[in-house]
N, C-alpha and C positions, 0 to 999 in steps of 0.2 A: 086420337085422330084429328083433333083440329089442330094438336105441335106440328106435326106431320103436313097438314096444310098449308100452314105458315112457313113449315120450313121449304114446300115445293115454290111458293111463292117468294121468298127470300130468294132462293139459288136461280129461281130462273128470272127475275129480275140485276142477280150479280153476273149472272152467265150473258146476260143478252148483251152487256157490251162488251164482251171477248166472242162471241160469234153466235153460229148456231148450230156448228157440230157439238162446239160444249153444252148445248140446254140439250140437244140430244143425248148428249154423254149422260150427263148429271140428270135427268129425268129416267134415261133406262137404267142406270144404277139406282135411283131411291126406289123406282118403281121393286124392281129384283129384290130389294134389300128388307120394301115392306112385305112380298108377297112368300120368302122366305124368314121372317119372324110367324108369321100368320099362320104360314104351315108347320113348321117349327113348336108353335103353342097348339096346333090341331094335336099335334104327333104327342106334345106329352099327357094331352088331354086324353088321348085312345090309348097310350103304354103306361097313363100312371097308377091303374091296379096293380101291376108288377110288382112295384116298388114299393109297397103299401108300410110296410115294414124296417124304413129305413131310420136312423140317428138321426139325419142331417138331412131331412127331404125337400128344404130352398136348397139346399144348397146343390144337391145333387142335382134338381131340376134346371138348376141354369147350366151346367155341366150339361144335360141332356138337349137344351135346346142348343149351346153351342154346337157343341159336334154336331147334334142332325145340318145348323145352317151351315158349320162347314161343309158336310159332304153336297148340300144344294149347291152352293156357291162354286163346286167341281173339286173341293179338295179331298185327298185320299180318305179322310178320319182318322190318321194317324193323332195322337196325342199332340198337344206341340210343350215344348219344353217345361214353358213358367206356363205359372197360369195366369190369368190378368191380371191389371195392377191392383182393381178392389182387394186382393188377396196379399196383398205384400203391405199391407197394414200391420203397423202392431200386436193390432189384437188379433189377428191370424198369429203371431209369430209364440203362442205356447200351445202344449198338445190339444186342445181340445178346438184351436184353431187349427192345427197340422190335419185333424181328423175332418173337418171345415174340408179344405182345401183337398183332399185326398175325396170325399164325398164328390167335389167340384171336376176331378178326373174319373173317378168311376163313369157319373153319368156323363161326360162328354162320351167315354167310348161306347156307354150304351146307345146315347143319342145316334152314333155314325153309326151304328149295328142297326140301327131302327131306320135311318134313313136308305139306308140298299137295303133292308129286307122289305120296304115300300114301295120298293121301286125308283127311289131319287138318286140311285149315283151317277145317274151320266144326262140329269135335268140341267144341267149348266152348261152342257154342252150345244155347238151349234152346229145340225145335219150341212150336208155336204149333199150335192148330186150324187147320183148311182155312179157316172161315169166317173168322176173325180177319183170315187171312194175305189173304182179298179184300176185307175190310172196310175194311183199311190200303191194300191197291192200291188201291178206290176211291178213298178222301178225298186218295189222293195227287195221281189224274186228274181231282180238281176244281179248276174254275179259282178262283183264292182271293181273286180281287174284281174287279167288275165297275165302271163305270161307269154312272153314272144315264142316262145319252143311251146309252147300248149295252155290247156286246162290243168291247171295243179290241184284242183277238189275232185278232177274224176281221174286223174293219172293217164289224161294221154295225152304223146306230147310229139310232135315234130322229130323229126330224123334231127340230131345234133351235124351241121355239115364238117365233113373229115378233119382230121385236124385239129382239129378244137374240143376241147376239155368242156364236157358237159355244164354246167353251173349248176344244174337243181341234182346232179348225182349225188347221193348218199351211199357212203361206202359199203360193200358190204349187201348191198341191195339192189339187184339185175331187175329191171323193167323189162316187158315181151318188145320183140323189135316191133316198130309198126311201119308197114309200108309203102301204106297209102298217108299223104298229107292231110294233115287238118282241113287246112284252107285249098281249096283247089285256084289254079293259078286263072285271070282273067281271061277272056274272048278275045282276039283280036280280029277287026275289024270284021264281026259277023260269027267268023270260023271260029272254030272248038282249038284251043293251042295246040300246038303240034309241038 
């Protein structure tokens, strides 16, 4: 705790030279990092009884907390390609060391799963207003592109002008004739188009 307070003061002093936004960003990042570490440690305390008979409990616990923090930070919880650099040391390049590294990977997966089961899968997301969410969903549901001859997805087409070849025609496929155009002509000076 003492180390965190000293670090926070140092960050605040350095960031004071660069502007208020940087100070706020650093404080928020530090605050979230501390929260994630505390939650991961509490989760390990809660779930550790499930893993009493492991060969390498220390390394499994480290991986568990790392996977838990990954989900808290908004990650997917998928195992990273490489373990942390701590496991790159020569002492881990032995059969026993490899077992410890694999224990870290196993712990990572179990920690990520535990975070999702504890309901922290979307903790890192910032909520948006319901109106903005509805607008985003509507924008996603709109068709992205329509042909000048009609809507390709529904199969409704405008009649092709006489003497022209239909660019959307598929050889051997006949579509039903459509007598009514999809787009009605505009009204002229308040009267229907004649």
